N, C-alpha and C positions, 0 to 999 in steps of 0.2 A: 590906474586910475576908475579901468573896467570891473577890478575882483573889490575894492569899494564901493561901484557902485552896488553888485551884486549882493555883497554883506548887506547891505544898507536895504537893500529892496526886501531879501531876509524877512528882515525886523518892522518891517513897513507896514501897517494893519491896512494899507488902499492898493498893496501891490495885487497888481491880480497874477493867480494861482493855476497852472494847469498843469494837467497830471493826462494820465495812461493809466486806469487801471489793468490790474495783473487780468481781472478778465474782460479784460475789450474793452469796454466803452469812456471813451477820451472826456473829461469836462475840465471846466473854468470855472473859479468862483473869483468872484469881483466882491469885495466892498467897498459898502458907501454909506451915507451915514448914519441910518436910519433903517437899511434895508442890506441884504448881504442879494446877491445874484449870480444865481446858478446855473450855464449852460451845460446840459448832458447831451454829447452826439447816440442818437439814437434811430439813425438811416433805418429804414422801414418799417419800423415798428409802428403799430397798430395804439391809440392811446389809452385803450383797454385790456392791454395786452401790457402794460408798465403801471406797474405797483411802485408808490413810495412810502416810509416811512422813515416818522422824523425820534429821534430822541436826544434827549438833551441840547447837545455840539453838533449831533453827527443826520446824515440824513442815509437813509441807503433806498439805491435808483435798481431794480432786481425789471428787468426786459427779459423776453425770448431767447433776444441775442446776447445778453450778458448782465452784469451789475456793476454796481459799484458804490461803494462805500468813505463818506469826506465831515469831517466837523467842518464847520464854517465858521470856527472860534468866537461866537455870540452869541447870549444868553438868546432862541429861537423862543419867538411866538408865536405856537404850536396854531393857534385858533385862525388866523390870517395869513397860511402860506397861499401863498398861489402858483400854481401849474399850465401849461400851455405847450403845445407840439406844433409847430410850423415849421416843414420842408426838412425832417430828420432829425430837430434840433427839438430839445424839449428843457426850457426856460422855466430858472426857479424863484417865483420874488419872496426873498425868505424876511420875516421883518424881523426885529432885533427890539426884544424884552428889554426895558431892565430891569438891574440886580432888586429883588425885593429885602429892605431891607425890615428886619422888627426887631420889635429891643426883648430880649430872655431877661427874668425875672429870678435870682441866686437867691435860693432857697437855706437856710443856716441849720446843722445838725447840732440840735444840743445835745449836749450827751455828758 
């Protein structure tokens, strides 16, 4: 039974993901309906020393104590990401964005 639960949680997009990055920062990703919440342990770091970049579905956090890079598994609304630090815990609120749908015109080549 435990193996089945582990297997199911691996494919469940609502299951929190916990990880310790090779460069020392531990983080937890918690997908919600319209946002992805991420907690990154940054003990002793001043907010001005924390650099966060987002590209595509990935987020990169760099601090004087280490860094971590992870994907959130959803399209990111880059303009509305919020970040705060309290008691050594960086909390990111990453809004999901809907996929854009575009119509592509097909041109015929006469020859």
